[in-house]
ZAMARGU-4260 file (C-alpha; in steps of 0.2 Angstrom, whole numbers, plus 5000, padded with zeros to 4 digits):
<rodrens>
0) 4814/5020/5086 | 4818/5037/5093 | 4805/5051/5092 | 4808/5068/5086 | 4807/5077/5103
5) 4818/5065/5111 | 4833/5069/5098 | 4829/5088/5102 | 4830/5086/5120 | 4846/5076/5119
10) 4855/5091/5109 | 4848/5104/5122 | 4855/5094/5136 | 4872/5099/5131 | 4868/5115/5121
15) 4853/5124/5128 | 4852/5137/5115 | 4852/5125/5102 | 4842/5130/5084 | 4827/5119/5088
20) 4818/5125/5072 | 4832/5117/5061 | 4831/5100/5068 | 4812/5100/5067 | 4813/5106/5049
25) 4827/5093/5044 | 4816/5080/5054 | 4801/5083/5044 | 4810/5085/5028 | 4818/5068/5029
30) 4801/5061/5035 | 4793/5067/5020 | 4806/5062/5007 | 4809/5044/5013 | 4791/5041/5015
35) 4786/5024/5016 | 4803/5018/5012 | 4808/5003/5024 | 4824/4996/5030 | 4830/4976/5027
40) 4823/4974/5045 | 4806/4980/5040 | 4807/4996/5051 | 4804/5013/5043 | 4818/5021/5034
45) 4817/5037/5044 | 4823/5026/5060 | 4841/5026/5052 | 4845/5044/5051 | 4837/5046/5067
50) 4849/5034/5075 | 4863/5040/5066 | 4860/5057/5073 | 4857/5051/5090 | 4875/5042/5090
55) 4881/5061/5086 | 4872/5068/5101 | 4883/5057/5112 | 4898/5066/5104 | 4889/5083/5108
60) 4889/5089/5092 | 4881/5105/5085 | 4865/5106/5078 | 4871/5108/5060 | 4880/5092/5060
65) 4863/5083/5068 | 4854/5091/5054 | 4865/5083/5041 | 4864/5066/5049 | 4845/5067/5047
70) 4846/5072/5029 | 4862/5062/5023 | 4852/5049/5013 | 4840/5061/5005 | 4848/5066/4990
75) 4854/5048/4986 | 4838/5038/4990 | 4824/5051/4988 | 4818/5064/4976 | 4828/5077/4986
80) 4841/5087/4977 | 4857/5099/4981 | 4848/5114/4976 | 4833/5111/4987 | 4843/5107/5002
85) 4853/5124/4999 | 4837/5134/4998 | 4829/5126/5014 | 4844/5123/5026 | 4859/5134/5018
90) 4874/5129/5007 | 4885/5123/5021 | 4873/5109/5026 | 4870/5106/5007 | 4888/5104/5003
95) 4890/5090/5018 | 4874/5081/5012 | 4882/5081/4994 | 4900/5076/4999 | 4892/5061/5009
100) 4882/5056/4993 | 4896/5057/4981 | 4906/5044/4991 | 4892/5031/4987 | 4888/5035/4968
105) 4901/5025/4960 | 4901/5011/4947 | 4917/5003/4945 | 4919/4985/4938 | 4933/4980/4953
110) 4925/4980/4970 | 4942/4982/4975 | 4944/4997/4966 | 4926/5003/4969 | 4931/5001/4989
115) 4946/5010/4986 | 4938/5025/4975 | 4924/5026/4988 | 4939/5028/5002 | 4948/5041/4991
120) 4932/5051/4990 | 4928/5049/5008 | 4946/5056/5013 | 4945/5071/5000 | 4928/5075/5008
125) 4934/5075/5025 | 4950/5086/5020 | 4937/5099/5016 | 4925/5097/5031 | 4929/5085/5045
130) 4911/5083/5049 | 4908/5072/5035 | 4919/5059/5043 | 4910/5061/5059 | 4892/5057/5050
135) 4900/5044/5040 | 4906/5034/5055 | 4891/5036/5064 | 4882/5030/5048 | 4893/5015/5048
140) 4890/5011/5066 | 4872/5011/5065 | 4872/4999/5050 | 4884/4988/5059 | 4872/4987/5074
145) 4858/4982/5062 | 4869/4970/5051 | 4859/4954/5056 | 4846/4957/5043 | 4858/4957/5029
150) 4862/4943/5018 | 4878/4932/5025 | 4888/4937/5010 | 4885/4956/5012 | 4887/4955/5031
155) 4904/4948/5028 | 4909/4960/5015 | 4903/4976/5024 | 4911/4969/5041 | 4928/4967/5032
160) 4928/4984/5024 | 4923/4991/5043 | 4938/4981/5050 | 4950/4987/5036 | 4945/5005/5034
165) 4932/5013/5047 | 4937/5005/5063 | 4956/5011/5061 | 4950/5028/5053 | 4940/5031/5069
170) 4956/5026/5080 | 4966/5038/5070 | 4953/5051/5074 | 4955/5047/5093 | 4937/5040/5094
175) 4943/5024/5103 | 4926/5019/5110 | 4918/5019/5091 | 4934/5009/5085 | 4931/4996/5099
180) 4913/4994/5095 | 4916/4994/5076 | 4930/4981/5079 | 4919/4970/5090 | 4904/4970/5078
185) 4914/4967/5063 | 4924/4953/5072 | 4906/4946/5076 | 4902/4943/5057 | 4921/4940/5049
190) 4925/4926/5062 | 4909/4921/5071 | 4916/4904/5079 | 4931/4914/5087 | 4920/4928/5092
195) 4907/4915/5101 | 4922/4906/5109 | 4930/4922/5115 | 4914/4930/5122 | 4908/4913/5131
200) 4925/4913/5139 | 4924/4931/5145 | 4907/4927/5152 | 4914/4912/5162 | 4928/4923/5168
205) 4916/4937/5174 | 4905/4925/5182 | 4921/4917/5192 | 4926/4934/5196 | 4910/4942/5200
210) 4914/4957/5212 | 4933/4958/5207 | 4932/4973/5197 | 4922/4983/5209 | 4934/4978/5223
215) 4949/4983/5213 | 4940/5000/5210 | 4937/5003/5228 | 4954/4998/5234 | 4963/5010/5220
220) 4950/5024/5225 | 4954/5021/5243 | 4974/5022/5240 | 4972/5038/5231 | 4961/5047/5242
225) 4971/5043/5257 | 4986/5051/5249 | 4978/5067/5244 | 4970/5063/5228 | 4952/5067/5234
230) 4944/5070/5217 | 4951/5054/5209 | 4939/5044/5200 | 4942/5024/5196 | 4933/5015/5182
235) 4936/4996/5178 | 4932/4986/5163 | 4934/4969/5156 | 4941/4969/5139 | 4930/4966/5123
240) 4931/4950/5113 | 4941/4957/5098 | 4953/4965/5109 | 4956/4948/5118 | 4957/4938/5102
245) 4969/4951/5093 | 4981/4949/5109 | 4980/4930/5109 | 4984/4930/5089 | 4999/4942/5091
250) 5006/4935/5107 | 5003/4916/5102 | 4994/4913/5118 | 4978/4903/5124 | 4964/4912/5133
255) 4970/4905/5149 | 4987/4911/5147 | 4981/4930/5147 | 4984/4939/5162 | 4978/4957/5159
260) 4960/4954/5153 | 4955/4969/5165 | 4958/4987/5162 | 4956/5002/5174 | 4956/5021/5172
265) 4961/5033/5185 | 4953/5051/5180 | 4961/5066/5190 | 4961/5085/5189 | 4977/5091/5181
270) 4993/5084/5173 | 5003/5085/5190 | 4990/5074/5199 | 4993/5061/5185 | 5011/5059/5189
275) 5006/5059/5208 | 4994/5046/5205 | 5007/5035/5195 | 5019/5037/5210 | 5006/5032/5223
280) 5002/5016/5213 | 5019/5010/5209 | 5024/5013/5227 | 5009/5002/5233 | 5009/4987/5220
285) 5024/4979/5209 | 5026/4985/5192 | 5027/4974/5176 | 5043/4978/5168 | 5042/4986/5150
290) 5024/4990/5151 | 5025/5008/5154 | 5021/5022/5142 | 5020/5040/5145 | 5009/5048/5131
295) 5006/5064/5141 | 5023/5070/5138 | 5023/5063/5120 | 5005/5062/5113 | 5000/5050/5100
300) 4997/5059/5083 | 4978/5058/5086 | 4980/5069/5102 | 4979/5054/5114 | 4987/5059/5131
305) 4988/5046/5145 | 5000/5037/5156 | 4999/5018/5152 | 5007/5005/5166 | 5003/4988/5172
310) 5004/4981/5189 | 5001/4966/5200 | 4987/4974/5209 | 4975/4968/5222 | 4972/4949/5223
315) 4988/4947/5214 | 4979/4950/5198 | 4989/4958/5184 | 4979/4974/5178 | 4982/4989/5166
320) 4981/5006/5172 | 4977/5022/5160 | 4980/5038/5171 | 4974/5053/5163 | 4965/5070/5166
325) 4946/5071/5164 | 4949/5082/5149 | 4961/5069/5141 | 4948/5057/5144 | 4935/5066/5133
330) 4947/5067/5120 | 4952/5049/5121 | 4933/5044/5121 | 4927/5055/5106 | 4944/5060/5098
335) 4941/5074/5086 | 4923/5076/5090 | 4928/5081/5108 | 4935/5098/5103 | 4925/5113/5110
340) 4925/5122/5093 | 4911/5109/5089 | 4899/5115/5103 | 4901/5134/5099 | 4901/5137/5079
345) 4899/5155/5080 | 4913/5157/5094 | 4926/5146/5084 | 4921/5152/5067 | 4915/5142/5052
350) 4932/5138/5045 | 4940/5132/5061 | 4923/5120/5061 | 4929/5114/5044 | 4947/5112/5049
355) 4949/5109/5068 | 4966/5114/5076 | 4971/5096/5082 | 4986/5085/5079 | 4973/5071/5073
360) 4966/5081/5059 | 4983/5087/5055 | 4989/5070/5054 | 4974/5065/5043 | 4978/5079/5030
365) 4996/5074/5028 | 4990/5056/5025 | 4978/5062/5012 | 4991/5073/5004 | 5002/5058/5004
370) 4990/5045/4999 | 4984/5057/4985 | 4999/5054/4975 | 4994/5035/4972 | 4994/5030/4954
375) 4979/5017/4954 | 4965/5013/4966 | 4973/4997/4973 | 4990/5006/4977 | 4979/5019/4988
380) 4969/5006/4996 | 4985/4996/5001 | 4994/5013/5007 | 4979/5019/5016 | 4978/5002/5026
385) 4996/5005/5031 | 4994/5022/5037 | 4979/5018/5047 | 4982/5000/5055 | 5000/5004/5062
390) 5005/5008/5079 | 5018/5022/5081 | 5036/5024/5086 | 5043/5042/5090 | 5059/5046/5082
395) 5069/5062/5081 | 5080/5072/5069 | 5096/5078/5074 | 5089/5095/5077 | 5076/5088/5089
400) 5060/5087/5077 | 5049/5073/5081 | 5045/5061/5068 | 5031/5049/5070 | 5031/5034/5061
405) 5022/5015/5061 | 5029/5002/5072 | 5043/4991/5061 | 5048/5008/5051 | 5065/5009/5044
410) 5078/5023/5042 | 5071/5024/5023 | 5054/5027/5030 | 5061/5041/5041 | 5069/5050/5027
415) 5053/5049/5017 | 5044/5056/5030 | 5055/5071/5032 | 5054/5074/5012 | 5052/5064/4997
420) 5068/5070/4990 | 5077/5065/5005 | 5071/5047/5004 | 5076/5047/4986 | 5094/5051/4989
425) 5096/5041/5004 | 5111/5030/5004 | 5114/5028/5023 | 5108/5032/5040 | 5116/5034/5058
430) 5104/5029/5072 | 5110/5037/5089 | 5126/5042/5082 | 5130/5025/5074 | 5131/5021/5056
435) 5117/5006/5054 | 5109/4996/5041 | 5095/5004/5032 | 5084/4989/5036 | 5087/4992/5054
440) 5070/4994/5063 | 5067/5011/5073 | 5063/5011/5091 | 5055/5024/5102 | 5067/5039/5106
445) 5079/5035/5092 | 5088/5050/5084 | 5091/5047/5065 | 5102/5056/5053 | 5101/5052/5035
450) 5117/5051/5024 | 5113/5057/5006 | 5120/5055/4988 | 5115/5067/4974 | 5117/5052/4961
455) 5107/5039/4971 | 5090/5032/4963 | 5080/5021/4976 | 5082/5003/4972 | 5065/4994/4968
460) 5070/4982/4983 | 5067/4995/4995 | 5049/4993/4992 | 5049/4976/5002 | 5058/4984/5015
465) 5047/5001/5021 | 5031/5000/5029 | 5024/5017/5026 | 5012/5020/5011 | 5021/5037/5007
470) 5038/5028/5005 | 5032/5014/4995 | 5022/5026/4984 | 5038/5036/4980 | 5049/5021/4977
475) 5036/5014/4964 | 5035/5032/4957 | 5054/5033/4955 | 5056/5015/4949 | 5043/5018/4936
480) 5051/5035/4931 | 5068/5027/4929 | 5061/5012/4919 | 5051/5025/4908 | 5066/5035/4905
485) 5076/5020/4899 | 5063/5014/4888 | 5060/5032/4883 | 5078/5033/4877 | 5077/5017/4868
490) 5061/5021/4859 | 5067/5038/4853 | 5082/5030/4845 | 5071/5016/4837 | 5059/5031/4830
495) 5074/5041/4825 | 5081/5026/4815 | 5064/5021/4807 | 5060/5040/4803 | 5077/5041/4794
500) 5075/5025/4784 | 5059/5031/4778 | 5067/5048/4773 | 5059/5058/4787 | 5064/5068/4801
505) 5057/5063/4818 | 5053/5075/4831 | 5043/5076/4848 | 5033/5090/4842 | 5028/5080/4827
510) 5020/5067/4838 | 5009/5079/4848 | 4995/5082/4836 | 4993/5061/4833 | 4994/5057/4851
515) 4975/5052/4851 | 4977/5041/4836 | 4991/5031/4845 | 4981/5031/4862 | 4994/5039/4873
520) 4991/5055/4883 | 5010/5062/4883 | 5023/5062/4871 | 5035/5053/4882 | 5021/5039/4885
525) 5022/5036/4866 | 5040/5035/4864 | 5042/5023/4880 | 5028/5012/4873 | 5038/5010/4857
530) 5054/5005/4868 | 5043/4992/4877 | 5038/4985/4862 | 5020/4990/4865 | 5019/5002/4850
535) 5026/4999/4833 | 5039/5012/4826 | 5030/5010/4809 | 5013/5013/4817 | 5020/5030/4823
540) 5027/5034/4807 | 5011/5030/4798 | 5002/5041/4811 | 5013/5056/4808 | 5015/5054/4788
545) 4998/5046/4783 | 5004/5046/4766 | 5020/5034/4770 | 5018/5019/4760 | 5036/5009/4757
550) 5039/5000/4774 | 5054/4991/4766 | 5069/5003/4765 | 5088/5001/4766 | 5097/5005/4780
555) 5107/5022/4781 | 5122/5024/4789 | 5122/5033/4806 | 5137/5043/4814 | 5128/5042/4831
560) 5141/5035/4844 | 5133/5041/4860 | 5131/5029/4875 | 5113/5028/4882 | 5113/5019/4900
565) 5100/5005/4901 | 5099/4991/4914 | 5096/4972/4911 | 5104/4956/4914 | 5120/4958/4905
570) 5130/4970/4895 | 5126/4974/4877 | 5127/4986/4862 | 5112/4986/4852 | 5108/4992/4835
575) 5092/4994/4824 | 5095/4985/4806 | 5079/4986/4798 | 5083/4968/4791 | 5076/4951/4794
580) 5085/4935/4800 | 5092/4932/4783 | 5100/4948/4781 | 5108/4948/4799 | 5115/4930/4794
585) 5124/4936/4779 | 5132/4951/4789 | 5150/4949/4795 | 5156/4956/4812 | 5147/4961/4827
590) 5140/4978/4822 | 5137/4989/4807 | 5138/5008/4805 | 5120/5011/4810 | 5122/5005/4828
595) 5110/5011/4842 | 5121/5009/4856 | 5113/5004/4874 | 5126/4999/4887 | 5126/4993/4904
600) 5111/4981/4907 | 5106/4975/4923 | 5091/4977/4933 | 5075/4987/4929 | 5072/4985/4910
605) 5063/4970/4903 | 5077/4961/4893 | 5074/4942/4894 | 5084/4927/4884 | 5073/4915/4873
610) 5070/4898/4882 | 5086/4890/4875 | 5097/4904/4881 | 5112/4913/4873 | 5130/4914/4879
615) 5145/4928/4874 | 5151/4923/4858 | 5134/4919/4850 | 5128/4930/4836 | 5112/4936/4844
620) 5096/4947/4839 | 5083/4957/4850 | 5065/4956/4846 | 5054/4969/4854 | 5038/4959/4861
625) 5023/4968/4869 | 5023/4967/4888 | 5039/4958/4888 | 5052/4972/4882 | 5067/4964/4873
630) 5069/4945/4871 | 5087/4940/4865 | 5088/4926/4853 | 5103/4916/4845 | 5103/4920/4826
635) 5101/4901/4824 | 5084/4900/4835 | 5070/4893/4824 | 5058/4904/4834 | 5064/4919/4824
640) 5056/4914/4808 | 5039/4920/4815 | 5046/4937/4815 | 5052/4938/4797 | 5038/4948/4791
645) 5040/4963/4805 | 5057/4970/4803 | 5053/4984/4814 | 5054/4973/4829 | 5071/4966/4826
650) 5085/4974/4836 | 5103/4967/4831 | 5113/4966/4847 | 5132/4961/4852 | 5139/4956/4868
655) 5149/4972/4877 | 5156/4961/4891 | 5174/4967/4899 | 5187/4954/4904 | 5180/4955/4923
660) 5163/4948/4918 | 5156/4937/4932 | 5140/4931/4924 | 5136/4915/4918 | 5124/4912/4904
665) 5112/4898/4900 | 5114/4886/4885 | 5104/4870/4883 | 5112/4854/4875 | 5105/4837/4870
670) 5114/4822/4872 | 5110/4804/4865 | 5119/4793/4877 | 5121/4774/4880 | 5108/4768/4893
675) 5119/4759/4904 | 5124/4761/4923 | 5137/4776/4926 | 5132/4786/4909 | 5125/4800/4919
680) 5138/4801/4932 | 5151/4801/4918 | 5143/4816/4909 | 5140/4826/4925 | 5158/4823/4932
685) 5164/4830/4915 | 5153/4845/4916 | 5159/4848/4934 | 5178/4848/4930 | 5174/4861/4916
690) 5168/4874/4930 | 5152/4873/4922 | 5134/4873/4932 | 5120/4862/4929 | 5104/4873/4930
695) 5091/4859/4925 | 5092/4841/4918 | 5079/4830/4909 | 5079/4812/4903 | 5068/4801/4891
700) 5071/4785/4885 | 5071/4785/4865 | 5076/4767/4862 | 5081/4751/4871 | 5099/4756/4872
705) 5098/4775/4871 | 5093/4789/4882 | 5090/4807/4877 | 5096/4819/4890 | 5092/4838/4890
710) 5103/4849/4901 | 5103/4867/4904 | 5120/4874/4908 | 5127/4889/4915 | 5144/4894/4905
715) 5154/4909/4905 | 5155/4910/4886 | 5154/4901/4870 | 5172/4896/4869 | 5170/4887/4886
720) 5153/4879/4880 | 5162/4872/4864 | 5176/4864/4874 | 5163/4854/4884 | 5154/4848/4869
725) 5172/4843/4863 | 5176/4833/4878 | 5158/4825/4880 | 5160/4819/4863 | 5175/4810/4868
730) 5166/4800/4880 | 5163/4781/4875 | 5145/4783/4882 | 5139/4798/4872 | 5132/4794/4854
735) 5129/4812/4849 | 5129/4830/4856 | 5119/4845/4849 | 5116/4862/4854 | 5098/4866/4857
740) 5091/4882/4851 | 5073/4886/4856
</rodrens>
């Protein structure tokens, strides 16, 4: 275990004027508070905050952040309070310690929801002060290093969370060394067999090629010095197990097929020297085509800058090269923690310490703002993983603005990255001046121009096309809003008719005082719930008028003939009769004077047909069903009997199909046929010649000589169905035939 004086010495090495008294006071306070507490390994608990602090000294962070590392578990695990820490160490340190504590203090039923809410709190805490992230990552790294002492189940859970969230988050902050170590430690517990196999093969390769890395280092160094780059440093390394395994998986290669297991870094003094080194290396050794990337001219969003190339180098070995300045290397190693403002808080100012001026932090803030729009923890977690995991492509607007997107992004993602409203109204795109499909995958350097329409609503299918969390969240939100608007319109008309039949007047303002009784937060939510069938219109009536008694009233004519657009599987016009099945069967014609018109159904609204189906020409009725929306039944359906005592759920409907209808509808028939060869062929041939599809068929022997055949057909209308039934009755092999109503 590290000693107190060793920690102070580590800080003083990079900051000689560090506040030693603050570090000593934080150490003593943490030691006293944790007292005799032990870790799972049996070590004193104080060893954990000490090691977390040591990890942060490797990043050369200021003494305030080191003190937070020493204190980060005191509020959660000891009798320490925020007020006490504020008094002893100041409000700045107290706020950081409390921010880290709040991340862990959750009690949610769903483990997934708990993980998502923890992440949300972490990101929001980071947006206030990025040092929360640095301490949290160091805390997670030390926990991963000591995970052997946990149960197998806990090891697996913590490792998956680290691989899903913390490793990519470290990468997004540019902290590549920490990311690689977190990934390797997680890989060890998530897939131990693969970890052991890859590690063993890397050890065997290292023994076979003993001295190869040193030889290549010397040859590269000699080449650069000979050509005038005297200060160049060359450092080689063998790739880590998880990096190798990931490449094997993504490229579908065996270990023996990998050719670039070694990577070398060339560090030089300035940017011109980077390009000079590149020219020297490419002149000496053959380049592997398609393996060159220039992140100096176009840095990554996490501030990473370097030139990447792959060559067939000394000993005909394929090797990866990264060429960068020493300052770029420091940022590549430590990411956001490498910014000088952490080393001199007074010079930088407290506000800059909380909000460092870096692209990585700006990217994280934008991600947090976008993800904060998530409607539930699971969506938030999904979107966060999408944002953190993906590699980037660099695209441009027609005016030259750089838009960085995850690899595999489409013009739809591009549109939403520019602005949500542009995404919502996108109808097409030009890529490099050519009109291209919206499903096109964008490449580095593409110039994208979005074509918009003011009447566009994003189709729900777009959610399966896009790859960014922002785009998915916006599409889901727009889809929910459109569906809610449809159900709200239907619900409003249902409530209007229900109140009218009771001799009352419905208004949105009248619902506000009773929302709590209906279990709703907003008036529109309550109205939409009625439209979805989740809330009875009579329950709303009773809530607004508690003294209302008479539930069975006669229908009053309505002169409302306005159209309300809703989308479902077929075009229909609805009306609310306030009657039961018997009353509807007595009524002649398609619609009475109290019509509730809703036209143009197709797509989002939940309108279903009963199991037996219904076809244009049938007398039909709609039933509001909870979690199902509207279910359409033929009036002859025996299933309607169970709704006889709930008239408020009945919606009379009539078909509203034009002559150009191109939709087939399902109907079920039952044939009692002779059990002899050729019967089925004769029946199906008759159906086929009638331009009718067979959706499904089942057969059952009911007697020695007869078979019962149930057939689900797809027909244009009732007239076509009746013609088919007449033709089938004329067949010698058919005994009886009937329409089946579920």
